[in-house]
N, C-alpha and C positions, 0 to 999 in steps of 0.2 A: 606550578608557577614559581617554584623556589630557584629554578635555574636563573631567572632574571635577577634575583637577589645576589647570587654568587657572582654573576657577571658584573653587576654594579660595584660590589665591594672590591673585587679583584682589580677592576679597572679604575677605581676612584683616584689613585695617586698618579695616574698616567695621563689624565685628561689635559693637563697643562705641562706635562713633562713626558712627552711621547717617547716610546722606545721603538726600535725597528728590528726587533729580534723576538723569537719565540722562546729564547733561553732566559728566563727570569724567574724569580721566586714568587710563587703565588702567596697572596696575603702578606705582602711585605709590610714592614713597619710603616705606620701612617695610614693604612687602609681603613676605610670607614664606609658606612652606607650613606647614600646621597638621596637626592630627590627622586631618582628612579625607584628606589625601594619604597620610600614613603608613599608615593602616588600609586604604585602597584598595589600596595596593601589597602590604600583608600578605595581603589576601584573594587578590590575583592570584597571589602566590607559593604560598599554600596550595592554590589550585586547580591550579597546575602540579604540585605535589608529588602531589596526588591523581591527576592524569592519568598521571604518570610512574611512581609507586611502587605504586599500588594496582591489582592485576590484575583486581579486580572493578569497575573504573571503569564507571559507568552501568549496573550489572547488578542492583542491588537495595538493600534497606534497609541491610544491613550496610555496603555501600560508602558510603552517605550518612553513616553514623556515623564512618567513617574520614575522610571529608571534613571533618566538624565538628572532629575531632581535629586535623587539619592546619591548619585555619583558626585554631583556638584557639592552637596553638603559634606560628604565624607572627604573629598579632596581638600575642601577649605578647612575642615576640622583638623585632620591630621597634618596638613601643610602648615597650619598656624602653630601646631605643637612643635614643629621642627623648622623654625624660620631660617635657620642657617644651613639648610641641607643642600644649597647650591642651585636654587631655581633661577631660570632665566628672568630677565627684568620684567617682561610683560606678564609672565605667569605669576611672578611675585606680587605684582599689583592686582592681578585677578584674585589671588588668594585672600587679600584683605578687603576686597570690594564688598559693599553691602548688597549690591545688585550686580553680580559678576556677569559679564557679557563676553562672547567670543571676540577674538581680536585678529582674525584672518592670518594666523601664523602658518607659514609653509615649512616650519621646523620639524624636527624628529620627535618632539615632546609627546605627541599623541601616540606615536608608534611604540614608544618605550613602555607604555602603561597598559597594553592590551592583552598581556598574557592571561589574566584571569578570565577574560571574555571567551577565550578559546575553550576553556573548561566548562563553560556554561552553555555554549551554543549547541543546538541540537543538529545542526547541519553546517556545511561550509557557507552556504548562503546566509544563514543566520549569523555566523561569526563575522562575515563581512558587514552585515547590516548593523549589528551591535557595535562593531568597531567604528563604523561611520558615526553613529549616534554619540559614542564616547568622545570621538575626536571633535565633533561639532561644538561641544561645550566650550572649547577654547580655540582649537585649530580648525576653523571653518574655511580655510583656503583649500582649494582642490588638491594641492600637493600634500598638505598636511593630512588631509583625509585619505588620500591614496596610500600614503605611507602606513597609516594605521590599519587600513583594510588589508594590504598585502601581508603585513607582519602577522596580523590575527589569522589570516588564511593559512600562512605557512605553519604557524604553531598548531592550528587545528588539524592540518594534514599530518603533522609529525606525531601528534598524540593519538591519531586514529588510523595508523597503519600504512600511510603512504611511504613510498621509497623516495630516494633522493631525486631520481629522474622526474618523478611526478611532482615533487615539490618545486624543482627547478622550472619545469614546464609551466607550473602555475605562476611562479614569480616572474617569469619572462613575459607574461601578459601585461606586466606593469613596468618593468625595468629592463634595460639592456645588460646582459651579462657576458659580453664579448671581451673579457679581461680575466686575468688571474691575479691573485694576491701578490705574487712575486713581481708582476709587472707594475702594479700601482704602488707598492709599498715604499719605494725610494722617494717618490715625490708627493705622496698623499699627505695633506696637512689638515688642520682643524677645519671642519665644515659641519655645522649643526643643522643644515637644511635636510629635509627628508630625502630629496633626490641625491644629495651629496654624501649621504652616509648609509642609508638603509640598504642599497644594493650591496655594499661592501660588507655589511653585517650579515646579510643572507649568504653571501659568498664565503664568508668565514666558516659558516656551518657546512655549506656544500663541500668545501675543500677539506673539512676536518675528518679525522679518522676515529674520533671519540669525543666525549663531552669535553674533556680537558684539552684535547688538541684543538677543538673548535674555539674554546676560550682563549687559548694562546694565539691562535690565528687572529682573533678579533683585536686583541690588545697590540699585537705585533705590527699592525698596519698603521698605528697612530691615529690621529684625528680625535674625535669626540669619544675617547676610549671607554668611559663608563657606560655611555648610552649604546655604543656599538656592541660592547660585550653583553650588555643587558639583553639586547635583541637577539644576538647570536645564541646566547645560552638559553633563552626562553624557547627557541626552536630546537636546540640540541637536546634539551631535557626530554622532550617527547620522543625523540628518536633513539637516544642512547640511555636515558635514565641519568641519574646523578650519582657519582661515586660517593659513598657514605662519608668518607673522610672529608671531602670538600663540603658536604652539607653540614657536618658537625662543626667544622672550623668556621663556616660562615655564620652559624647560629650564635656563636660567641659574641658577635658584633651586635646582635639584636637583644641582648639582655637588658633588662630594665625598660623595655618597650612593650607595647601591646601587640607587636607584630606577629610573634609566634602564636599567640592566642588566635589572632585573625587567621593565620595560615592553617592551623589545625582545624579550626571551625569551618573554614572554607572548603578544605579538602574532604572533610566528613560530609558536608552538605551536598557536595556535587559528585562524590565518588561513585555513588550508585548509578548516576546518569552516565558517567564515564565507562563503567563496566558494561552497561547495556550497549553503548555505542561501539565499544571495541568488539563485542560479540557480534554485532551486526556488520562491523567493518565497512560501514558506508560513510564515505567522506566526500562524495560528489553531490 
């Protein structure tokens, strides 16, 4: 799930200052982690609490409601620790609410936080189900939910041995991909809706030749750069892995936070399940 963090940090300075080229310096001066990083780690911590504290883990509907409770608590806890991370207005209000309620958002905010879910799910169907539940906490509009589901599914497939044709075929069940990045790059502008950003984030991965090339694709098209790059790199990580130098450079931005502790705990918690799934190579 660290690919999402790298995408967020690298794209952070371009959200309101889009560039339209792949030729730029990664981790330029001013880069920083934003709400994408904060909430991904909140989801990861919530999933660990679910695994450790709920005896009904993966056993039924009630357990899913417990999961939503833990995710809500962790998103509010970490979100309040970093109030200036760049949250959208409705989510900012949700963070401080005593009784947080979903607000029918059709934005991409639910899709950008599902990377940890793909590492927990035991099947593609479960990845979709858990992504839907995670989205419904805030983004209970059908478009917001669809975006979260397709991104979780693409990440799940990428970390479980699917090739790009299979990932594209899956994504095409949700969105139209009859475009290329070169075609849309000149006129593409800021759009934080799920439908207006997620297909392009997935395409940045599909057209990429490596993790870094996918990241450069994502930022080069402009738009909601940190969110698009977060989604692109979350998928690309499973397919390509992460170059160690990029991972180490991104970790510098997380010093003096609890994020790295959450990351290592999360990966240790679920790595055995991931090994088993990869041996089985079952992603349908």
